[in-house]
C-alpha positions as CSV (number, residue, x, y, z in Angstrom):
1,M,-0.1,0.0,0.0
2,Q,1.2,3.5,-0.6
3,K,2.4,6.1,1.9
4,L,-0.2,7.5,4.3
5,L,-2.5,9.4,2.1
6,E,-3.8,13.2,3.2
7,K,-5.7,13.1,6.3
8,K,-8.8,14.6,5.6
9,Q,-11.4,15.3,8.4
10,A,-14.9,15.0,7.9
11,P,-17.0,17.8,6.5
12,T,-18.2,20.2,9.1
13,P,-20.8,23.0,8.9
14,I,-18.7,24.9,11.3
15,K,-17.0,27.9,9.7
16,K,-15.8,29.9,12.8
17,D,-14.5,29.6,16.3
18,F,-16.3,31.8,18.1
19,K,-19.8,32.6,19.4
20,S,-22.5,34.1,17.0
21,F,-24.8,36.5,18.4
22,K,-26.4,37.9,15.2
23,K,-29.7,35.9,14.9
24,L,-30.5,33.9,12.1
25,T,-33.5,35.0,10.0
26,K,-36.2,33.0,7.9
27,N,-35.4,34.8,4.8
28,E,-31.5,34.0,5.2
29,I,-32.8,30.3,5.5
30,K,-34.9,30.8,2.3
31,S,-31.8,31.7,0.3
32,F,-30.3,28.5,1.0
33,Y,-33.0,26.7,-1.1
34,L,-33.3,29.7,-3.7
35,K,-29.5,29.6,-4.4
36,K,-29.1,29.6,-8.1
37,K,-28.8,26.3,-9.8
38,N,-26.7,25.2,-12.4
39,S,-28.4,25.5,-15.7
40,D,-28.1,21.6,-16.9
41,F,-30.6,19.1,-15.4
42,L,-28.3,17.1,-13.0
43,I,-28.9,13.6,-11.4
44,G,-27.4,12.0,-8.6
45,L,-27.3,8.6,-6.9
46,E,-26.0,7.5,-3.3
47,Y,-26.1,3.8,-3.3
48,E,-25.5,1.9,0.0
49,R,-24.8,-2.1,0.6
50,I,-24.6,-4.0,3.5
51,S,-21.2,-5.3,4.5
52,L,-20.9,-8.8,5.4
53,D,-18.1,-11.3,6.2
54,K,-17.5,-13.7,3.8
55,K,-16.9,-16.8,6.0
56,T,-19.7,-16.0,8.5
57,F,-22.2,-14.0,6.9
58,K,-22.3,-11.8,10.0
59,T,-21.7,-8.1,9.7
60,A,-18.3,-7.3,8.9
61,S,-15.8,-5.8,11.3
62,Y,-14.8,-2.1,11.1
63,E,-11.1,-3.3,10.9
64,K,-11.7,-5.0,7.9
65,I,-13.9,-2.4,6.4
66,S,-11.6,0.5,7.3
67,K,-8.7,-1.5,5.7
68,I,-10.8,-1.6,2.4
69,I,-11.4,2.0,2.3
70,E,-7.6,2.7,3.0
71,H,-6.6,0.3,0.0
72,F,-9.2,1.7,-2.4
73,A,-8.1,5.1,-1.4
74,S,-4.4,4.0,-2.0
75,I,-5.3,2.8,-5.6
76,T,-7.3,6.1,-6.6
77,S,-5.4,8.6,-4.7
78,W,-8.7,9.6,-3.2
79,A,-8.4,11.5,0.1
80,L,-9.3,9.5,3.6
81,I,-12.2,11.4,5.5
82,Y,-11.8,11.0,9.3
83,D,-13.9,11.6,12.3
84,N,-11.3,12.2,14.9
85,D,-9.2,9.2,14.5
86,T,-11.7,6.9,13.0
87,I,-11.4,6.4,9.2
88,I,-15.2,7.1,7.9
89,G,-14.9,7.3,4.2
90,A,-13.0,8.8,0.9
91,I,-13.3,11.4,-1.3
92,S,-12.3,12.4,-5.1
93,K,-11.5,15.6,-6.3
94,D,-14.9,15.9,-8.0
95,E,-16.5,15.2,-4.6
96,T,-17.6,11.8,-5.5
97,S,-17.1,9.7,-1.9
98,I,-17.2,6.3,-0.1
99,S,-18.5,6.6,3.5
100,L,-19.7,4.4,5.9
101,E,-23.0,4.4,7.8
102,P,-23.5,3.5,11.4
103,G,-23.5,-0.3,10.9
104,C,-20.9,-0.2,8.5
105,Q,-23.0,-0.3,5.7
106,L,-21.1,1.4,2.6
107,E,-22.2,3.9,0.4
108,I,-21.2,5.2,-2.7
109,S,-22.5,8.9,-3.5
110,L,-21.4,10.1,-6.7
111,S,-20.9,13.5,-7.9
112,P,-24.1,14.6,-10.0
113,K,-24.1,13.8,-13.7
114,K,-26.2,14.8,-16.8
115,N,-26.6,11.2,-18.1
116,I,-27.3,7.8,-16.8
117,L,-24.3,6.3,-18.8
118,D,-22.2,8.5,-17.1
119,I,-23.6,7.5,-13.8
120,D,-23.5,3.8,-15.1
121,L,-19.7,3.9,-15.8
122,E,-18.7,5.6,-12.4
123,I,-20.8,3.8,-10.4
124,T,-19.8,0.2,-12.1
125,K,-16.1,1.4,-11.9
126,I,-16.2,2.1,-8.1
127,S,-18.1,-0.8,-7.1
128,K,-16.2,-3.5,-9.2
129,L,-13.1,-2.3,-7.4
130,L,-14.3,-2.1,-3.9
131,D,-15.7,-5.6,-4.7
132,S,-12.3,-6.8,-5.8
133,I,-10.2,-5.2,-2.7
134,A,-13.4,-6.6,-0.6
135,N,-12.7,-9.9,-1.6
136,I,-9.1,-9.6,-0.3
137,Y,-10.1,-9.0,3.1
138,D,-13.1,-11.8,2.9
139,V,-16.0,-9.2,2.8
140,I,-19.0,-9.1,0.6
141,F,-21.0,-6.0,-0.2
142,L,-24.7,-6.7,-0.6
143,G,-27.1,-4.7,-2.6
144,Y,-30.1,-5.6,0.0
145,G,-32.5,-3.7,1.9
146,I,-31.6,-5.0,5.8
147,N,-28.9,-6.8,7.2
148,P,-30.2,-10.7,6.6
149,L,-28.7,-12.2,9.8
150,D,-27.3,-10.1,12.6
151,S,-29.7,-8.4,15.3
152,V,-29.3,-4.7,16.4
153,D,-27.4,-5.8,19.8
154,E,-25.1,-7.9,17.2
155,I,-23.7,-4.9,15.5
156,E,-21.7,-2.5,16.9
157,I,-22.0,1.0,16.2
158,L,-19.7,3.0,14.3
159,N,-17.3,5.3,16.1
160,K,-18.3,8.7,14.7
161,T,-19.2,11.5,17.2
162,R,-22.5,12.2,15.0
163,Y,-24.0,8.7,15.2
164,K,-23.2,8.3,18.8
165,I,-25.5,11.2,19.8
166,M,-28.2,9.9,17.3
167,N,-28.0,6.5,18.8
168,D,-28.5,7.9,22.6
169,Y,-31.4,10.0,21.4
170,L,-33.6,9.0,18.5
171,P,-34.6,5.6,20.0
172,N,-36.2,7.6,23.1
173,C,-38.1,9.9,20.5
174,P,-42.1,9.4,19.8
175,W,-42.0,6.5,17.2
176,G,-38.3,6.1,17.4
177,E,-38.1,2.6,18.8
178,L,-36.9,1.3,15.5
179,A,-34.2,3.8,15.3
180,P,-31.2,1.5,16.2
181,K,-32.3,-0.7,13.3
182,M,-32.7,2.0,11.2
183,M,-28.6,3.1,11.7
184,R,-27.3,-0.4,12.1
185,Q,-29.2,-2.8,9.6
186,S,-31.0,-0.7,6.7
187,A,-29.5,0.1,3.4
188,G,-31.5,1.9,0.7
189,I,-31.0,3.9,-2.6
190,Q,-31.6,7.3,-3.0
191,V,-31.7,9.7,-6.2
192,N,-31.1,13.5,-6.1
193,I,-33.0,15.7,-8.7
194,D,-32.7,19.4,-9.3
195,Y,-35.4,22.0,-9.5
196,K,-35.2,25.2,-11.0
197,D,-37.5,27.3,-8.7
198,N,-40.2,27.6,-5.9
199,F,-42.7,26.6,-8.8
200,D,-40.9,23.8,-10.0
201,A,-40.1,22.8,-6.4
202,Y,-43.6,22.7,-5.2
203,H,-44.9,20.5,-8.0
204,K,-42.0,18.1,-8.2
205,L,-42.0,17.7,-4.2
206,K,-45.8,17.5,-4.2
207,F,-45.7,14.4,-7.2
208,F,-42.7,12.6,-6.0
209,N,-44.3,12.6,-2.4
210,L,-47.5,11.3,-4.2
211,I,-45.4,8.3,-6.1
212,M,-43.3,7.4,-3.2
213,P,-45.2,4.7,-1.5
214,F,-45.4,3.0,-4.9
215,M,-42.1,3.4,-5.7
216,T,-41.2,2.0,-2.1
217,G,-43.2,-0.9,-3.1
218,L,-41.6,-1.3,-6.5
219,F,-38.2,-1.4,-5.2
220,S,-39.1,-3.7,-2.0
221,N,-36.1,-6.0,-1.5
222,S,-36.1,-6.8,2.2
223,P,-38.1,-9.7,3.6
224,L,-35.6,-11.8,5.0
225,E,-34.1,-10.9,8.4
226,K,-32.2,-12.9,11.2
227,N,-31.7,-15.7,8.7
228,K,-35.4,-16.5,7.8
229,L,-38.3,-14.9,6.0
230,S,-40.8,-12.1,7.6
231,D,-44.2,-11.3,7.0
232,K,-43.0,-8.1,5.3
233,K,-42.0,-7.2,1.8
234,S,-40.1,-4.3,3.1
235,L,-38.3,-4.4,6.2
236,R,-36.4,-1.5,5.8
237,A,-39.6,0.7,5.0
238,H,-41.1,-0.5,8.3
239,V,-38.0,0.3,10.2
240,W,-37.7,4.0,8.7
241,R,-41.3,4.3,9.9
242,Y,-40.3,4.1,13.2
243,T,-37.2,6.3,13.9
244,G,-39.3,9.5,14.9
245,K,-42.7,10.8,14.3
246,D,-41.0,14.3,14.1
247,R,-38.2,13.2,11.5
248,C,-39.2,10.4,9.2
249,N,-43.0,10.9,9.4
250,L,-42.6,14.7,9.3
251,F,-45.1,15.3,6.4
252,Y,-47.3,12.2,7.0
253,K,-51.6,12.8,7.2
254,N,-52.5,16.3,7.6
255,I,-49.2,18.1,7.4
256,F,-49.1,17.4,3.7
257,S,-52.0,19.5,3.2
258,K,-50.5,22.0,5.2
259,L,-47.0,22.0,3.0
260,F,-49.0,22.3,-0.2
261,S,-51.7,24.6,0.7
262,S,-49.9,27.5,-1.0
263,L,-47.2,27.7,-3.8
264,N,-44.9,29.3,-1.0
265,L,-43.2,25.8,-0.7
266,F,-39.9,27.0,0.6
267,D,-41.7,28.9,3.4
268,N,-44.0,26.0,4.4
269,Y,-41.1,23.4,4.3
270,I,-38.9,25.8,6.4
271,D,-41.9,26.1,8.9
272,E,-42.0,22.1,9.3
273,I,-38.4,21.8,9.7
274,L,-38.2,24.6,12.5
275,D,-40.2,23.0,14.5
276,V,-38.7,19.6,14.9
277,P,-36.6,19.1,17.9
278,M,-32.5,19.3,17.6
279,V,-30.5,16.7,18.0
280,F,-26.9,18.4,18.2
281,I,-25.0,21.6,17.3
282,E,-21.4,21.4,16.3
283,K,-19.4,24.4,17.5
284,N,-15.5,25.0,17.7
285,G,-15.1,21.7,16.3
286,K,-16.9,19.9,18.9
287,S,-20.3,18.3,18.9
288,I,-22.6,19.6,21.7
289,P,-25.8,17.2,22.2
290,I,-29.2,19.0,22.7
291,E,-31.2,15.7,22.5
292,G,-34.8,17.2,22.0
293,E,-34.7,20.0,24.5
294,I,-35.6,22.6,22.2
295,T,-37.0,23.2,18.3
296,F,-34.5,24.8,15.6
297,R,-37.3,27.3,16.2
298,E,-36.8,28.1,19.6
299,Y,-32.8,28.1,19.1
300,M,-33.2,31.0,16.5
301,K,-35.2,33.2,19.3
302,Y,-33.1,32.5,22.3
303,G,-30.3,30.6,21.5
304,F,-28.4,27.6,23.6
305,M,-25.5,27.5,25.8
306,G,-24.7,31.1,24.6
307,F,-24.6,30.3,20.9
308,S,-27.0,31.3,18.5
309,A,-28.2,29.8,15.3
310,D,-26.3,30.5,12.1
311,I,-27.1,29.0,8.7
312,Y,-24.2,25.9,9.1
313,D,-26.6,25.1,12.2
314,Y,-29.6,25.0,10.1
315,M,-28.0,22.8,7.3
316,L,-27.0,20.4,9.9
317,H,-30.5,20.2,11.3
318,Q,-32.2,19.6,8.2
319,S,-29.8,16.9,7.4
320,L,-31.2,15.0,10.6
321,V,-34.8,15.3,9.4
322,F,-35.7,12.1,7.3
323,P,-38.8,12.6,5.3
324,D,-39.2,10.0,2.4
325,V,-38.3,13.2,-0.3
326,R,-36.4,16.0,1.6
327,L,-36.0,19.3,0.2
328,K,-32.3,20.8,-0.2
329,K,-30.8,23.0,-3.0
330,Y,-32.2,19.8,-4.9
331,I,-34.6,17.1,-3.9
332,E,-33.8,14.0,-2.4
333,I,-36.0,10.7,-2.9
334,R,-35.0,8.4,-0.6
335,N,-37.4,5.6,0.3
336,H,-36.1,2.5,-1.4
337,D,-34.6,-1.0,-0.6
338,S,-30.9,-1.2,-1.7
339,S,-30.6,-3.7,-4.6
340,S,-28.3,-4.3,-7.5
341,I,-26.4,-1.7,-9.5
342,K,-28.6,-2.3,-12.4
343,M,-31.7,-1.7,-10.1
344,A,-30.4,1.4,-9.1
345,L,-29.6,2.7,-12.4
346,A,-33.4,1.7,-13.4
347,L,-34.3,4.2,-10.5
348,C,-32.0,7.1,-11.8
349,A,-33.6,6.4,-15.4
350,L,-37.2,6.6,-13.9
351,Y,-36.5,9.9,-12.1
352,K,-34.9,11.5,-14.7
353,G,-37.7,10.9,-17.3
354,L,-40.3,12.1,-14.8
355,S,-38.2,15.0,-13.8
356,S,-38.3,16.1,-17.6
357,I,-41.8,16.4,-17.7
358,N,-44.0,19.3,-16.7
359,P,-45.0,18.3,-13.1
360,K,-48.2,20.1,-13.4
361,T,-49.0,17.7,-16.2
362,L,-48.0,14.6,-13.8
363,L,-49.9,15.9,-11.0
364,K,-53.0,16.2,-13.7
365,K,-52.9,12.6,-14.7
366,F,-52.4,11.0,-11.5
367,N,-54.9,13.0,-10.0
368,Y,-56.8,9.9,-8.2
369,L,-53.9,9.9,-5.6
370,K,-54.5,12.0,-2.8
371,I,-51.9,13.8,-0.5
372,N,-53.6,12.8,2.4
373,D,-53.7,8.9,1.6
374,I,-50.1,8.6,1.3
375,D,-49.4,7.2,5.1
376,K,-52.0,4.7,4.1
377,Y,-50.2,3.6,1.1
378,N,-47.0,3.6,3.1
379,E,-48.4,1.3,5.7
380,L,-49.5,-1.2,2.8
381,V,-46.5,-1.6,0.7
382,V,-44.4,-2.6,4.0
383,D,-46.7,-5.9,3.9
384,K,-47.9,-6.0,0.4
385,A,-45.5,-4.3,-1.9
386,L,-47.4,-3.6,-5.1
387,D,-50.6,-6.3,-4.4
388,F,-53.1,-3.7,-3.3
389,N,-55.8,-1.5,-5.3
390,V,-55.6,2.1,-5.1
391,N,-59.3,2.3,-5.7
392,S,-62.1,0.1,-7.3
393,K,-60.8,0.7,-10.8
394,I,-56.7,1.3,-10.4
395,S,-54.4,-1.1,-8.6
396,A,-50.9,-0.4,-7.5
397,W,-49.3,-2.2,-10.0
398,D,-51.5,-0.3,-12.8
399,T,-50.5,2.9,-11.1
400,V,-46.5,1.9,-11.2
401,N,-47.2,1.0,-14.9
402,S,-48.5,4.3,-15.8
403,I,-45.7,6.0,-14.1
404,L,-43.1,4.2,-15.9
405,D,-44.8,4.6,-19.2
406,E,-44.6,8.5,-18.7
407,A,-40.9,8.0,-17.8
408,K,-39.9,5.7,-20.8
409,N,-41.9,8.3,-23.1
410,A,-39.8,11.3,-21.8
411,L,-36.4,9.7,-21.8
412,N,-34.1,9.5,-25.1
413,S,-33.1,5.7,-26.3
414,K,-29.8,5.5,-24.7
415,D,-31.4,6.4,-21.3
416,R,-34.6,4.2,-21.7
417,I,-32.6,1.0,-22.3
418,Y,-31.7,1.7,-18.2
419,L,-35.5,0.8,-17.3
420,K,-35.3,-2.9,-18.5
421,P,-35.4,-4.4,-14.8
422,I,-38.2,-2.3,-14.2
423,L,-40.2,-3.2,-17.4
424,E,-39.6,-6.9,-16.4
425,M,-40.8,-6.5,-13.0
426,I,-44.2,-5.1,-14.1
427,K,-44.6,-7.3,-16.9
428,A,-44.3,-10.3,-14.0
429,R,-45.8,-8.3,-11.6
430,K,-43.5,-9.5,-9.1
431,T,-41.3,-7.4,-7.1
432,Q,-37.8,-8.6,-5.9
433,S,-39.4,-9.2,-2.5
434,D,-42.0,-11.4,-4.2
435,I,-39.5,-13.4,-6.0
436,L,-37.1,-14.2,-2.9
437,I,-40.3,-15.3,-1.3
438,D,-41.5,-17.2,-4.3
439,Y,-38.2,-18.8,-4.4
440,N,-38.1,-19.8,-0.6
441,I,-35.1,-17.8,0.0
442,K,-34.7,-19.3,3.9
443,N,-31.5,-18.2,5.0
444,V,-28.5,-15.7,4.2
445,Q,-26.5,-18.1,2.5
446,E,-29.3,-18.9,-0.1
447,L,-30.0,-15.1,0.0
448,I,-26.3,-14.2,-1.2
449,Q,-26.1,-16.8,-3.9
450,F,-29.4,-15.9,-5.2
451,L,-28.8,-12.2,-5.3
452,N,-25.1,-12.7,-6.8
């Protein structure tokens, strides 16, 4: 291995070493979302996989995973990312990165691309190199939604300050009892898309929230846990529903109507984020736990321990709120079980196609989907994937088929070919979870053989 690489600390929102007393305003926060975008439409991919020991099929140790990251960084000349003395990832010059989740799940996060082919080339190159290095250390990276063998108590949480604070606080929140499983056991796929302005963001956020349960069902891929099949088709989605009422379920039920009650999306969205209890702040290079004592709105008004809120505090806080579709300087579409790379690319193509259509047109076409029914659909997909009816005339499969048709018609021929895995599922009316259940995959060894 080459000589020790540049030591790069994990990115932190703290930009100054003194207490700030200038009060943060809502208009300053709004400017965070309104910042001018690149004129090109770009799409990003964040792809997580479960890390397993090849010999025991249990969670791979941090010692092995950190060696894989160091080995990868030495070959690629990426900079290592540290949290104190803990290696937590590596990053390239163009800010593509690999990083560790709390249970040593490995995430590949690509810098935004214009074409699906560009995403394909980069994710394939990175994953192939990681897989070949992992083989040296007897590790397997599995594209699957939940750890198939180990329980929460068997997975040691990564020695990262942020994760330790979250692990202490989140399980004690309302609806937070499954937060430890979310942190240690789950793996997903996230696609990021651009928006142009408030109007575009409003309609895209509304549409993607409406179809999110159906995308969760389509990408269900986690029926097996603790070495046996469960009665759920997406255990990962179930776990995320119980990671905090004020975080994962932020916009469910009547709050959706409030969020989309006017075209002032940024104002409405910010108002909801401001009323979420805070987890911690980072000041002077240190993490200071708050553990729900105050909301961000109260922090803006009164401060905390002599500190007053700044935009970097807000950026940290909103990253600790986990709705299925999250607004940043782009839109994050988050609630999909991890799967193969070809499925991740299919998901990118699907969202690229949908994002290139006037969202008002899509909202009109799918007007039979109601905002206040989203929570009901999210409950159904956990157990049924897409085997349920939206109404007396339309099934969930019919809805997904219509969604795919819209995306397919909007894509060019080069991007359209990436939709093939979804086309095959819709034709068979079988999700990945359905197939695993049909094949009666009974344990982790059979699961790995089947998926690989």
